[in-house]
C-alpha positions as CSV (number, residue, x, y, z in Angstrom):
1,M,0.0,0.0,0.0
2,A,2.8,2.4,0.8
3,N,4.3,1.7,-2.5
4,L,1.1,2.6,-4.3
5,A,0.8,5.8,-2.3
6,Q,4.4,6.7,-3.1
7,Q,3.9,6.0,-6.8
8,H,0.7,8.2,-6.9
9,L,2.6,11.0,-5.1
10,S,5.5,10.6,-7.5
11,E,3.2,10.7,-10.5
12,R,1.3,13.6,-9.1
13,S,4.3,15.7,-8.3
14,L,5.8,15.0,-11.7
15,F,2.6,16.1,-13.3
16,E,2.4,19.3,-11.3
17,H,6.0,20.1,-11.8
18,D,6.5,19.5,-15.5
19,A,8.0,23.0,-15.5
20,R,11.1,21.7,-13.7
21,Y,11.9,19.6,-16.8
22,F,11.8,22.5,-19.2
23,Y,15.6,22.9,-18.7
24,L,15.9,19.7,-20.6
25,L,14.6,21.4,-23.7
26,T,17.3,24.0,-23.9
27,P,20.2,21.9,-25.3
28,N,17.8,20.0,-27.6
29,V,16.3,23.1,-29.0
30,I,19.6,25.0,-29.4
31,Y,21.4,22.2,-31.3
32,A,18.5,20.4,-32.9
33,K,18.5,20.2,-36.7
34,E,15.8,17.5,-36.5
35,L,14.2,15.3,-34.0
36,T,15.8,11.9,-33.4
37,L,14.8,8.8,-31.5
38,K,17.8,9.4,-29.3
39,M,16.4,12.8,-28.3
40,V,13.1,11.3,-27.3
41,L,14.8,8.5,-25.4
42,D,17.1,11.0,-23.6
43,M,14.2,13.1,-22.6
44,H,12.5,10.1,-21.2
45,K,15.6,9.0,-19.4
46,D,16.1,12.4,-17.8
47,I,12.5,12.7,-16.5
48,M,12.1,9.0,-15.5
49,F,15.5,8.2,-13.9
50,P,14.6,9.7,-10.5
51,A,11.3,7.8,-10.4
52,N,12.2,4.5,-12.0
53,P,15.8,4.1,-13.3
54,L,15.0,0.6,-14.6
55,I,12.8,1.8,-17.4
56,A,14.3,5.3,-18.0
57,G,15.2,5.9,-21.6
58,D,14.2,2.4,-22.9
59,L,11.4,1.5,-25.2
60,R,9.0,-0.9,-23.6
61,A,9.4,-4.6,-24.2
62,T,6.1,-5.6,-22.7
63,E,2.4,-5.1,-23.6
64,I,0.5,-2.4,-21.8
65,D,-3.1,-1.6,-21.1
66,V,-4.1,1.9,-20.0
67,R,-7.7,2.6,-19.5
68,D,-9.3,1.7,-22.8
69,H,-6.1,1.9,-24.8
70,S,-3.5,-0.8,-25.1
71,G,-1.0,1.1,-27.3
72,V,0.7,-0.6,-30.1
73,S,2.2,-4.0,-29.5
74,A,5.6,-4.0,-27.9
75,E,7.0,-5.6,-31.0
76,E,5.8,-2.7,-33.1
77,V,7.1,0.1,-30.8
78,P,10.6,0.5,-32.4
79,A,9.1,0.8,-35.9
80,K,6.3,3.1,-34.8
81,M,8.8,5.4,-33.1
82,A,10.9,5.5,-36.2
83,E,7.8,6.4,-38.2
84,F,6.9,9.0,-35.6
85,V,10.4,10.6,-35.9
86,A,10.3,10.6,-39.7
87,W,6.7,12.0,-39.7
88,F,7.8,14.8,-37.3
89,N,10.8,15.8,-39.4
90,S,8.8,15.8,-42.6
91,H,6.0,17.9,-41.1
92,E,7.9,20.2,-38.8
93,H,8.0,23.1,-41.3
94,T,4.7,22.5,-43.1
95,T,2.2,22.0,-40.4
96,N,0.4,24.6,-38.3
97,L,2.1,25.0,-35.0
98,I,-1.0,24.2,-32.9
99,S,-1.8,21.1,-35.0
100,L,1.8,19.9,-34.9
101,T,2.0,20.3,-31.1
102,A,-1.2,18.4,-30.6
103,E,-0.3,15.7,-33.1
104,V,3.1,15.1,-31.4
105,H,1.3,14.7,-28.1
106,Y,-1.4,12.4,-29.6
107,R,1.0,10.2,-31.5
108,L,3.3,9.6,-28.6
109,T,0.4,8.8,-26.2
110,F,-1.1,6.5,-28.8
111,I,2.1,4.6,-29.4
112,H,2.8,4.5,-25.7
113,P,6.4,3.7,-26.3
114,F,7.5,3.4,-22.6
115,A,6.7,1.2,-19.7
116,G,5.9,4.4,-17.7
117,G,6.2,8.2,-18.1
118,N,4.5,8.3,-21.5
119,G,2.4,11.3,-20.5
120,R,5.3,13.2,-19.1
121,C,7.4,12.5,-22.2
122,A,4.5,13.5,-24.5
123,R,4.0,16.8,-22.6
124,L,7.7,17.5,-22.7
125,S,7.8,16.7,-26.4
126,S,4.9,19.0,-27.1
127,N,6.8,21.7,-25.3
128,F,9.9,20.8,-27.4
129,V,7.8,21.7,-30.5
130,L,6.7,25.0,-29.0
131,A,10.3,25.9,-27.8
132,L,11.7,24.9,-31.2
133,K,9.5,27.4,-32.8
134,G,10.3,30.1,-30.3
135,F,7.1,30.0,-28.3
136,N,6.6,29.8,-24.6
137,T,6.0,26.3,-23.1
138,V,2.8,25.1,-21.5
139,I,2.4,24.0,-17.9
140,F,-0.3,21.4,-17.4
141,D,-2.2,22.2,-14.2
142,E,-2.8,19.3,-11.8
143,N,-6.4,20.6,-11.3
144,M,-7.0,19.9,-15.0
145,R,-5.6,16.3,-14.9
146,K,-9.0,14.6,-15.3
147,E,-9.9,16.8,-18.2
148,Y,-6.4,16.3,-19.7
149,N,-6.7,12.5,-19.4
150,N,-10.2,12.4,-20.9
151,S,-9.1,14.5,-23.8
152,L,-6.6,11.8,-24.7
153,M,-9.3,9.1,-25.2
């Protein structure tokens, strides 16, 4: 029971304090010529290592089931992530910023490439898009978590 409470507290605090991870965007944005899978894996590693170093920065190797969504099969994750990166790099300059930001978030949460931290990585990746284009980042309010989760379904 204590473990479950600690996990909830950890997830809640990471949701509330997404802002503390914005520093991770700076080197990626400054030096980025294009998005790479390594960048996504590094972002995941940086945000997940304190909470769960065993899964930090690694694509999932097991099946998942989150609410009514089971993501793509674990076997498909590497190929789907390669498709995601290629899609992003081919649409970065041609797609409306709001659409691109939302689509990045949606695609990552749909693929569900990690054993944990998918929402955090999707939110950070969405902010990567905004920062890359010179816009301010968005902080997701804990009070809006239910609405946020419902909007993903």
